[in-house]
N, C-alpha and C positions, 0 to 999 in steps of 0.2 A: 504493499500499498503506499503511497506517495506521501510523504509528511507536506502538511499545509502550514502556513505561517500567517501571521497578521504583523503588518508593518507598520512601527511609529515612526512619524517625523516628528522631531522635538528641535522647535526653532527656539532657541534660547537667545539671551543677550550678549553671550558670548561666541556661541557656537550653534551649528547645526548639526544635528546627530540623526542618523537614521538606524534604526534598531528592530531587530526580529525577535518576536516572541513566538512559542510554540505552544500545544492546546494546553498544556500544564502552567502556563504562564511564567515559564522559565525563558531568560535571556538567553539568545542563541549566538547573537554577534552585534557588535555596534561599529559603525563607522562615522568619524568625525571630522569636522573642519571648524576652525574658528575664523571668524570675520574680522576686520579691523573696526576700530572704534575711532571716530572723530571726536574732537573737542575742539571745533573752532573759536570758540570765545567762553571764559569763565561760565560755570552753570550749564552750557551747552551740550549734548551729546546727540551724535549721528551715527546711522548704518547706511551703506550703500545696498539697497534693496536689490539691485541685479548682482552683487556679489554674492547676496545670501541666496539666490536663485541659483547662479552659477555654481555654488558649495553643493548644493542639493544635487544638481546633474551629477555630479562627481562621487559623492557618498553613496547616492542608490545602487549604480553599478557593483562598487566596493562591497557593500555587505550582501548583495547576491553572490559576489564571487568568492566570498569568506569561506560561504559553506555548501558552494557549488551546486547552487539551486536556480533555477530559472523563472522568469516573471509568472508563469501559470501557477506557480506554489504559492503565491502570495493572493492570500483569500481576501484580505480588505485591507485599507490604507485609514489609520487614524494621525491626526496633526493636533500637538498641543504647541502653544506657541507662546513668547512675550507678548503680554496684552499691553494695550493702550499706546504703544509704539505706532504711529501715524504714517503710513504709506500713500502718496498720492504718483499716480501715473498717466500716462496719456492714453486713451483707449482705442486708438486707431494703431500706435505703433508698439504701446507694450512698453515704452521707457519710462522709468519715474522719470517725474518733472522737477524733483529737487531730492536730497537726502531725506531719509526717514528720521524723523524725530522720535528719538527715544524715550519710553516711559520715565528716565530718569533725569531727563531733562527740565531745567527750571526756567527758562527764558520767558515763560508768560507768567512770572510771577507778580508784575505789575498789574497786569489783566486780573488775575485773579482776586487779587486784593480788592480791583473796583466791583468785581461781582459781589463778593460779599459783603461792601457797601449795599450796592444797590443793583440788581434787586434785592440783594440779600441772600442767606442760605436757604429759606422755607421755599422759595420760589422753586428753587431744585431740587430739595428733597421730596417737594410732592409730587414730582414727577419722575424723577429717576433715581431717589434716595441717595444721590451722591451732594457732598458739600463742593463747592468750587476748590480745586487742587491743580496745581499743575502737573498732578500726575496722569489727568486724563486726556481725551485726545479731542475732545472740541473746542478747548481754550489754543489748541495748536492751530488746527484748522482755521480760527479765527486770526490768529497771528499769521500764518501763511497768507491769507488773505488780505491782509493789512500791508504786507512787504515784499509779496511778491508780484510784480507788477501785472496784470492782464489775468492773473489765475483765478480771480472770483468769478471773472466773466466766461471765462474758458469752462469754469464748473458749471456755470448756469448755461452754457451752450451745449452740455452733455459732453463734452470732450476729455474731460479729466474725472477720474474715478479715483474714490478713496477708500480703505480699508485697514485694518488691521492686518498683522503679518500673514494669518491663515489665511484671511482671503486673498492676497497677493499670491501665495502658493498656489491655493485653489485655482485660481484664475489662470496661472501658467499652467498647471498641472493638465488643465482640462480644455487645453486650447489655446489660453489668450488672448489675442488680437482677433483670430479665428474663431469666434465662438465660445472663449472660456466663461464658463461658471463664474458669476460677479455674486458671490453671498459672504455671508456671515453667519456665525453661530450666536446663541442667545447669551453664553458666557460671555462673550468677549463684544458682544455690541452692548451689555449692560455697564461694560467699563467706557464708554464714550460720551456720557452727559447726554446723550440726543435719544436714547432707546426710555421709553415707559415702562418701568418695570414690572408694571402690574399686567399689560397687553402684550407685551414683546413685541411691540410695532416702534417705529421712527416717530417720535411724538412732534405734531406739528407746531406746538407753542416753544419748543425748545430748537428746533429748526431756524424758525422764523427768528427767536431771539438771538442766535448765532450766526445767523445768515447762511445757514448751510441748505444749499440746493439738494431736494431729494433725488435728482437726476444722477448724483456722483454715488449714492449709498449703495451699500450691497443689500441683497434681500438677507432679512433674520431669518434662520432655518434652525430647526431643533438642533440641541447638540450631538444627537447621536440619531441618524437614519441614514438612508442611501441619499445622498448628493446628485451621483454621477460617476462616470467611469473616467480615469486617468487617459489622455491622450499621447501623452509624451512621458518620457523615464520611465512609465509603467505601463505600458498600453494595454486597456481592456481592466485595469483593475479598478473596484470600486473604492470610491472614497465615502467613508461611511461614517467618519466622526471627527468633529474639530471641537476643542476646548481650550479657553487660556489654561496656561501652565497650571495655575494654581487649583483651577477646579480638577485641572487632569490627576492631579498630584491627590487631590482629596477623593477621586473616584479611584486610584489607582490605589489608596490606602483602605479601601472599601468602606469610606466611612458613609454609610447608605440609611444609617438612621438617624433621626433628629437628638443633638447632644453630641453625637461622635464629631470627632473634632483631629484636625492632623497640623503639623508647623512644617515647612519647608525651610531648612537653614541653607543659604547659598550667599550669593552676593548681599542680596537683602533676606530679609524673613517673612513669611506670611502664614499667619495662623488664621485658617477656615472651621468654622464649625457649621454644621447640616442644621438648618433649622426646621426641615420639613417642607410642606406646602406653607407653611405660615411664613408670611412675609412682616420680619421682626425690623420695624425702624428702630434704628440705633439712638439713644440719647446719650451715649457716651463715648463718641467719637470714633465709632467705627463703620464700617463699608457694609451697607446690604445690597447683595449682589445675587445673580443667578448660580446657583451650583453645578445644575445641570439640568438638561430636558431631554426625556427619552420621546422620541417620536410624538403620538400625540396623548401621552400621558401629561398628568399635571406638573406644572414646573416645580422644581425642589429649588429651595433658597438657602442662603448662607449667610452667617455673619461673617467679616474678614478683618484683619487686624495687620496692616502691611506695615513692615519695621524696614527704614530705608536702609540701614547700616547696619549689618553683622559679620558676614565673610569678610566684606570690603576692609572692615576695620583691621581686621587680621592682614590684610593686604598693606594696609597702611604703614600697621606697626614693621611689616617685613620689607617693604619697598622705598618708604618715604623716612622709616628711622633706623632702617638696617640694623635692628637688634636681634633679628632671625634670619637666616637664609632660606627657609621654606616654611610653608604653613604649619606642618604637622608640629615643627619645632617648639610651637607656642606652648603646647600641653607640659612638655618637657621642662620650659623653662617657668612656667607657671608652677610647677609641683616643686621647685626649688624653694618655696616660701608655703607657710601655712594659711595665710591670708592674703587681703590685698593692702595691710597696711594702713588702712584706713583711706584709701586712695581711690576714687571713683572717676569713670570715662564716661561723658554723655556724647554721641559720636555724630552730634547733628550738623554734619558736613554740609550738608544743604536743604537744613531745616530738619524739623522730625514730622512724621507720618501719624499714624495711629499710636495713642489716642489723642495727639494733640494737635495736628495738622496747623504747624506753624511752620511757613517758610523761612520766616525771619529769625530763629532759633540757631544757635551756633553753638559748635563743638566745644566742650569745658573738660579740663582735669581738674579735680579739684582734692584737696587733702595731701596736696606735695608736702613734704617734708624731707629733712636728710637723711632721715632712715629709708627711703624709698629706694627700692633697687629695680633694676628691669625685670626681675622676678615678678615684684608686686606690679607692675604696670602691665605684665604678661597676663597676671591673674585678673588685674581691673578690665580688660580686654574682653577675656572669656566673659567675665561677670556682667558687663555691658549687655550681652546679648539676653543671659537670663533676667535682668531684672524689666528689660525693654518687654520680654514677654508676658513677665508677671503684670506688667502694666496691662496688654492688651486682653489678659485672662480675666483680670479684675473688672476691666469692662464689658466681656462677654458675659460674666456672670451678673454683672447689674441690669444688663438688657434682655437677658433671658432667662427664663423659668427653668432653662435647660442646664442643670449642675454639669459639667464637666466630670467625667469619672476617671480618665486618663488623656493621656496626649500622646496620637502616633507623631512620629518624627522621621525625617529623610532630608535629605542634601548632603552636602560635603562635610560641614560640621557635626556630624552626628557621629563621625568616627572619634572625636574627642570626649574621650570619656569623662575627663575632669568635667566638660561642660555639661554632658548630660545628666551627670548626678547634681551638678548646681541647678540645672533646670529642674530636676525633681525635688529637690530642696525646697528651692525659693516658690515653685507652684504648688507645694505639699501634695503632688500626684505621681503615679505612676509614670515614667516614659519611658515608651516601647517606641524600637526599632525592628523595620522589618526585615525580611530574609532578603527581597529583593529592594535593594536601594534606589533603583531607578523608576521611582513610584510616578514621576510627570510621565514617561514614556510608558510605562505599565498602564497608566490610566488612560491613555489614549487609545493603546491597544486593546484594553479591557472592552473601552465604549465602541471600536470600530468592530471588534470581535461579537460583541452583544449585537449589534445591528446586522451583522451579516450571518447570525446563526452559529458562527463558531461554539460560540458557549452560550447556554439558553435561558439563564436567567443571572440576577444578582447574588442568588445564593451559592451557585457553582462557583462565583467571581470569589466570593468570602472563603470558601472551602480551598481556595488555591492561595489566599494570604496566610503567609506564616510567621512568626514571631522568631527575630534572630537574636534580641537582647531586650532587657527590661532593666530600669534604675528604679529603684522604690526609694522614697523621700527620707532624710537621717539628719536633719537638723533641729536644735532646739527652737521652738516656736517663738520664745522672747529674741533668740538672737535673729532668727529670720525677719521679726517685723522690725525690729533695731536697725539692721541693715537695709531695709527695705526705706525706713525714713530716710535715713543718710541719702540711699541714691535719690529719692524725692527732691531733696533738698539740693542736688545736684542739677537736677532735672530745672528746678526754679532757677538757679545760675542760668543756665543755659536760655531759658525763656528772656529773661530779663537783660539779656547783653543786648546793649548799643554801642558800637562804635562810632566816637564820635568823627563829625566830620575832618577831614583832613585840610591842609594849605591848598589855597586855590592852586 
């Protein structure tokens, strides 16, 4: 019998990966290529969408060749993608009209501040359940219209298309300028500030407010259903799923019941909790988002707490300070001391995301004395991730009656056992890591295979999930809360820092 596989395309912030999974949910092979990061001005982050497409064209045959299979053995394709990143391209030529503006980019900070003053948060929360932030796509579209000559008129004339990265890839896979499908899924659309989160349709009032013509927008589809067949790279293979990367990780962690939660620890970190079919509006600084939608079944919603800087703080410690030569060394260095020595780092390199949403916040290091060594700084770097996670979990518990019972974790930082134990301690919850660490890719594969009938139902996917490690809380409660109070005081410094104007 010929073995069949599901292909996951995981298009992330720094690289694109093509991964094959077998029927037992086991990772069979990975092909990966990084793409360039462009920083044309302070706070600006851009990608070349054409480079991302070319990288995909290279890694798909690599993945097939690695295991010696042909296209006919791929039963379905699922796509997970970096969310909010904004791609605009010419409908006729298929060429991007400018570099993609990445989710980390903060060039729209002034526009966002203006939006929060007028019309104010309530206008947006009532429609898309998102507060204005540099994080989302709509302010970037408005910025591009205001700064690229003729772009808005071209969009109104139907010459320019918009999409997040999965839209761009699906359009190219299904024919591009020669009849490619211009679609997005509900999870990605929910991150644009343009979709009505109740109806899962583009909201006319939001489109009018931002001046975005409907002619440039993709059709919103469920996350899990048959979209169409690929014509290039994988001819004849159906594309049956697309999810934003964090929703894909939630799916890959099999968090299918209300109250189940996962946190992905990468460049930034993203804690997402399934709230079921109930749309829970956050009053404590979280995002209400679409978790997934399976075909014509009711929409499943989630609360999300994005944390901007976690793994990238370790990179800063390595590359900017030069105190370690590789990321894994930070755990060894942190273990040279028993605690942080009273030192706390708030890594607000470009503001703070959940639950504060303050683009004006700035990073601070507090508690420095002559006693502090690089070991204490290393521990403070790791602990910053734990305390930021605690802030988000507290907000989730305040927003929802669904008490979190454990936290499933994934991402590169979960290999750090000291950090994982610290997370369990400060959350006072079990922290669980799965056997398959690539949960974003696995979630896209699970979703695609479910739609294609490769797996019959969610329960089978649950049985495929296996625990690799677990950490239990082991910190004195009084110490935990005292340390947390110290952290919150450090955050107050971050939020109150205002740099005085320099000389003219």
